C-alpha positions, 0 to 999 in steps of 0.5 A: 538096356540102360546104361547102368545095367547090372548085367556083368559077366563071370570069368569062368562062363562062355556065354556065346553062339547058339547056346546061349540063346537055346538054354536061355529058350529053355529059361524062358520057356520053365519060368512062363509055365510053356512047353517051349518058347522061340529066339523071338518068343516076347517074354511079356506077350507071352503072359509074363510079367514083372514078378515072372520076369524076377524068377527069369531073372533069378535063373539066368543068374543061376544059369550063368552067375550073372546078376539081372534084374527085372529091368534088364528082361525088360529092355531084351526081352526075347531069348535072342535080345537077352542073348546077344545081350549077354555075348557083348558082354566083357569082364566087370568088377561084379562078382557071381551070383552066389546062392543064399538059403532064405531066412527061417525060424530058428529051430528054437521051442517052447518047452514047459509053457516057457518061451525060449530066445528065438530068432529074429523075426525077419524083416518084412514079417518085423515092420508088419509087426510095429504097425500092428503095434503102434494102432490095433492089433486085434481088429482083425485087419491082419488076417489073410482069408481065402475061401475055396470050393472043393472038387471030388469026393473029399475023405475028412480023415486023408485032408487031416492028414495031408493038412499036417504034413504042411504044416510040419512042412512049412515052419511059418504055420507053427511059429509064433511072435513074443516081444523081446525088448520091444522088437518081435521073436519067431519061436517054432513051436510042436503044436500043429494046427487043426483042421476043424470040420463043420458037417452041415450035410443034414441040413437044408441048402442055406448058403445064408448058413453058410456064409454066417458060419465063414463070417463067426470066423473071420471076426476072429482076430489072431494072438501072435504070441500064444498061436497058432498063426492059421485056421483052417475049416472044412464045411461038408454041405448039402449036396455032395458039396464042400468048401475049404475056410482058410484064414492066416495072420499076415506074420505068417502069410501072404497072397501067393501061401494061399497058392502055395497052400492049396496046390500042397494040400492037393498033392499031399491028399494025393501022395503023403510022400510029396508033403517033403521039406522045402527046397530051397533056390539059390537067391537072386542077388539083390542090387545092393540096400545103400543103390536101393534107398539112393533109387528110392530118394530120386523117387520119394523125394520130395515126398509126396504130398498128402492126396485131397480125397472127399474125406467126410471128416476128421481123420481121429482114428486108426485107418480100415478099423471099421470098412464097407466094399463098393463092388464092382464087376469087370467080364473076360473081354474086358478082361482081356483087354486089358491083358493084352493092353499089359502086354504091350508094355511089358506087363502083367493086367495090374499095371493098366488097373493101377493106371486106371486108378491113378486116372481116378484119383488124379480125376477125383481130386485133381491132383497129378502127383499121384502116389500107390502102394501095392506089395511086391513078392520077394520068394524069388530074391529069397530063394525060397519060391514055395514057402509058405510065409510073408514074402511081400515088400510094400513099395510106392508107386509115384506116378505123374498122372496128367489129363492130356498124357495117353493110355499107351504114355500112362501105362508105360510109365506105370509099367516102369515104376513097377519094373524099378520098384520090384528091383528095389523092393529089398528095402523095408518099408519101415527103413524106407521111411525112417531114412527118407523120414517124410513129413506124416500126417494123422491117419495115413501111411508114409508117401502113399494114400491109398491101396492097389492088389490084383489078386489071380484066382486060385486053381489047381486044376483038374480033379485027378481020380480018387482025388480033389481039387481046390478053387476059388481065392481071397474074400472080404473083410471089415476091417482092413490096413487102409482108408481106400484099397482098390483090390481086384479078383480074378474069378471064372467069369472076369474080374471084381472091383473090390474098393475098400473103404472106411465108413467112418472117413467115405460116406458109400454114395462117395465110394460108390461115385469112386466105383464108377469112376474107375470102371470109366477109366478102364473104357478111357484106358482101353478107347484110346488109339492104341498099337494092334494087339500083340500075337496070342500067349502060349496056352498055358499050363493049368494052373498059373499061380496065385500072384500078385500079378504085376 
């Protein structure tokens, strides 16, 4: 581990001997969602990544009262290595981690049509709310869309009741936001978002008609002040098919929320008793606001210069107000190779994909200082692992991309930057911008030009007798928050790149060339000399989770 390790020994904990290693094996297995691991199982070779490493760090913190970073798991990636590090510690100044509950909207209600004062919006939601006030908040760019194909003979009444139970369980689904003295206030309402049912069973099978109905609903923006901020539509289709469209405002939903809703909806459909209150968990102790700001000062100052991207005109309007998508398929063999490349560097497949994006941008612009924006799921830090809401942080990944660097050198650099970003993600992006005060260019977010995200596939597992199952994931939008966004979406037969681009800034053929270049850079990364492939990962349970897989 590095000399500035965050691990600290609590005075009343005994962390020595084989019992420690065995306990860590149990914690590793839980974080990896496998039945068991051995003392020499490498967490990342077995399928872990920086976000599941955060889950593991929190579990170790709860078990032993030690502050543990993702970087510590990164550097000591087996139970035996981590046990050795823990056993060598001496009592330190750090106090044991204290559990903390996730912030939640107040139970203040709207009565007689009058909005009573609510609670302060969470920091992440506050930044998002302020961003939409600066732009066109009614554009639909802040809608989180998900389309799921259903399996099983769905009963409309049971599904409606299950959806209502989730709305009662998750306050975010009943929250609206109003402005008070220039700041957002969260108000919890009694209104349950309805489940719309569209019956197409009497019509001939027509995918174009179905797609049109989905697009119509996707085009309707949310009003944060009135709600509801979620819309769910059940499409009963010909040939006994059915689909579920989940739409939510970003203020109350992020990518992981879609996975949570899908899995809990299936569970509540099977047994309404499962839809009880969310269970708060101990939160991960952060490094500290000032320590995190110091990290970002070291990384981001002086700020990266805007990239000379091949835009076709001046940036005179809000980025993403009209977009199109260039699509490329990434087959299962390439996806498997990317996964193995990531594991060699203690990362998931997001890391080599981000490395390929960075190389693409370096090749297009001739620059070497490449900064990408990406989301980090902070649920483990907040003790809110199964909570629906907006619990992600925007973080910059600043990379030095030189043409002579090998694939392993670049991917290793991206892995380290990603780990450090997760460990220091407690600073809200608007706070980071205010503290570092970078120069602002019109139509460009501070620090980064391009957004990158990976969306794993939602799959709730086999369909139980008299139950349902859901499979699918995000769907593309016509508007966005950024001028250029590389979105990687896993599906049943591999992965798909959606290169979403602002049509006012990029010509279609320019976007297509960037997408092709990304394909070439992925192939180039995989062609570079590499170490032998790691051992096969243990078999995971049916549902691996919807995460920004960093």
